[in-house]
C-alpha positions in Angstrom: -24.3 -60.4 -26.1 -27.1 -57.9 -26.5 -30.0 -57.0 -28.7 -29.7 -53.5 -30.2 -32.3 -51.1 -31.7 -32.9 -51.6 -35.5 -33.1 -48.4 -37.5 -36.2 -48.1 -39.7 -36.8 -46.0 -42.8 -36.5 -43.0 -43.2 -33.6 -43.0 -40.7 -30.7 -41.2 -42.4 -28.3 -43.9 -41.2 -29.8 -46.2 -43.8 -28.7 -44.0 -46.7 -25.3 -42.9 -45.3 -22.4 -44.7 -46.9 -20.5 -47.1 -44.6 -16.8 -46.8 -44.1 -14.2 -49.5 -44.8 -12.8 -51.2 -41.7 -9.0 -51.0 -41.6 -7.4 -54.4 -41.5 -5.9 -53.9 -38.1 -9.3 -53.1 -36.6 -11.3 -56.0 -38.0 -10.8 -58.1 -34.8 -12.5 -55.4 -32.8 -15.8 -56.0 -34.6 -16.4 -59.4 -33.0 -18.8 -58.0 -30.3 -20.6 -55.9 -32.9 -21.2 -58.9 -35.1 -22.4 -61.0 -32.1 -24.8 -58.2 -31.1 -26.1 -58.0 -34.6 -26.6 -61.8 -34.7 -28.6 -61.7 -31.4 -30.6 -58.8 -32.8 -31.3 -60.6 -36.1 -32.3 -63.8 -34.4 -34.7 -61.9 -32.0 -36.7 -60.7 -35.0 -36.4 -63.9 -37.0 -34.4 -62.0 -39.7 -32.4 -63.3 -42.6 -29.7 -60.7 -42.5 -28.7 -57.4 -40.9 -26.2 -54.6 -41.9 -24.2 -52.6 -39.5 -25.9 -49.3 -40.6 -29.2 -50.9 -39.6 -28.1 -50.8 -36.0 -26.6 -47.3 -36.1 -23.0 -48.2 -36.9 -20.9 -46.9 -39.8 -18.6 -49.9 -40.4 -19.0 -51.8 -43.7 -20.2 -55.1 -42.3 -23.2 -57.4 -42.4 -24.4 -60.8 -41.2 -26.8 -63.3 -42.9 -28.3 -66.7 -42.2 -27.1 -69.5 -44.5 -27.8 -73.2 -44.7 -24.5 -75.1 -44.9 -25.1 -78.8 -45.4 -28.7 -78.4 -44.1 -27.3 -76.8 -40.9 -28.4 -73.2 -40.3 -25.4 -70.9 -39.6 -24.7 -67.2 -39.5 -22.1 -65.7 -41.8 -20.5 -62.4 -41.0 -18.9 -60.3 -43.7 -16.6 -57.3 -43.2 -15.7 -54.9 -46.1 -17.7 -56.8 -48.7 -17.2 -55.9 -52.3 -19.3 -56.8 -55.4 -17.1 -57.9 -58.2 
């Protein structure tokens, strides 16, 4: 995969609302999430949203420790309830 440029404040992409990914398009985000993971790891980050790498999809990744094993969790179309 590849490392992509991370947008920094005051980039307008960071304040632009992201769009919901249609269910039939979710599988097409695999490469995006892998690129985001590589990018996050390259800067020793804890998480990264799609709009931080210039994309409009509603998705993010984050590092988690599951059973003391570091893993990366990808979320598509998250909602706070």
